[in-house]
C-alpha positions in Angstrom: 65.0 115.2 127.9 65.0 112.7 125.1 62.7 110.5 123.0 63.6 107.2 121.5 61.3 106.2 118.7 61.3 103.8 115.8 59.2 102.9 112.8 58.1 99.5 111.8 56.0 97.8 109.1 54.0 94.6 109.1 51.5 93.2 106.7 48.7 95.4 108.1 50.3 98.8 108.5 53.3 101.1 109.0 53.6 102.5 112.5 55.8 104.6 114.7 56.5 103.5 118.2 57.8 105.6 121.1 60.2 103.3 123.0 61.1 105.8 125.7 60.4 109.3 126.7 62.4 111.0 129.5 62.5 114.5 130.9 64.7 115.2 134.0 62.8 116.1 137.1 63.8 119.7 137.2 62.4 120.3 133.7 59.1 118.4 134.0 55.8 120.2 133.5 57.4 122.7 131.1 56.0 121.2 127.9 59.3 119.4 126.9 57.7 115.9 126.7 54.9 117.3 124.6 57.4 119.0 122.2 59.4 115.8 121.9 56.3 113.7 121.0 55.2 116.4 118.5 58.6 116.3 116.8 58.4 112.5 116.5 54.8 112.8 115.1 56.0 115.3 112.5 58.7 112.9 111.4 56.0 110.2 111.1 53.8 112.5 109.0 56.7 113.4 106.7 57.2 109.6 106.1 53.5 109.0 105.5 53.1 106.9 108.7 49.6 107.3 110.1 49.8 105.6 113.5 52.0 106.2 116.5 52.0 103.9 119.5 53.4 104.1 123.0 53.4 101.9 126.0 52.9 103.2 129.5 53.0 101.7 133.0 49.4 101.7 134.4 50.8 103.4 137.6 52.4 106.3 135.7 49.4 108.7 135.9 51.4 111.7 134.8 52.4 110.0 131.6 48.9 108.7 131.0 47.6 112.3 131.5 50.1 113.6 129.0 49.3 111.0 126.3 45.6 111.4 126.8 45.9 115.2 126.4 47.8 114.5 123.2 44.8 112.3 122.0 46.5 108.9 122.4 43.8 106.3 123.1 44.0 102.9 124.7 43.8 100.2 122.0 45.7 97.3 123.5 46.3 95.7 126.9 49.5 93.9 127.6 49.8 91.6 130.6 52.7 89.9 132.2 53.5 87.1 134.6 56.4 87.0 137.0 57.9 83.5 137.1 
């Protein structure tokens, strides 16, 4: 598995953002995704960053359940339009 995260800063706050989280099918449901997110959060804490964001497809219920279990909350909706 892997995690791709970054940090950014704007005029309001410093944040971490998880761009991508992936665990191969045969290793899912073994806590690997949780461990990867925890390591990224540890990195953010060391760098005094107090917010971590992640985007998720509304149909990806497994990911939503994982993030909810880890205390992520919905704080933004994003919409798109196919043209």
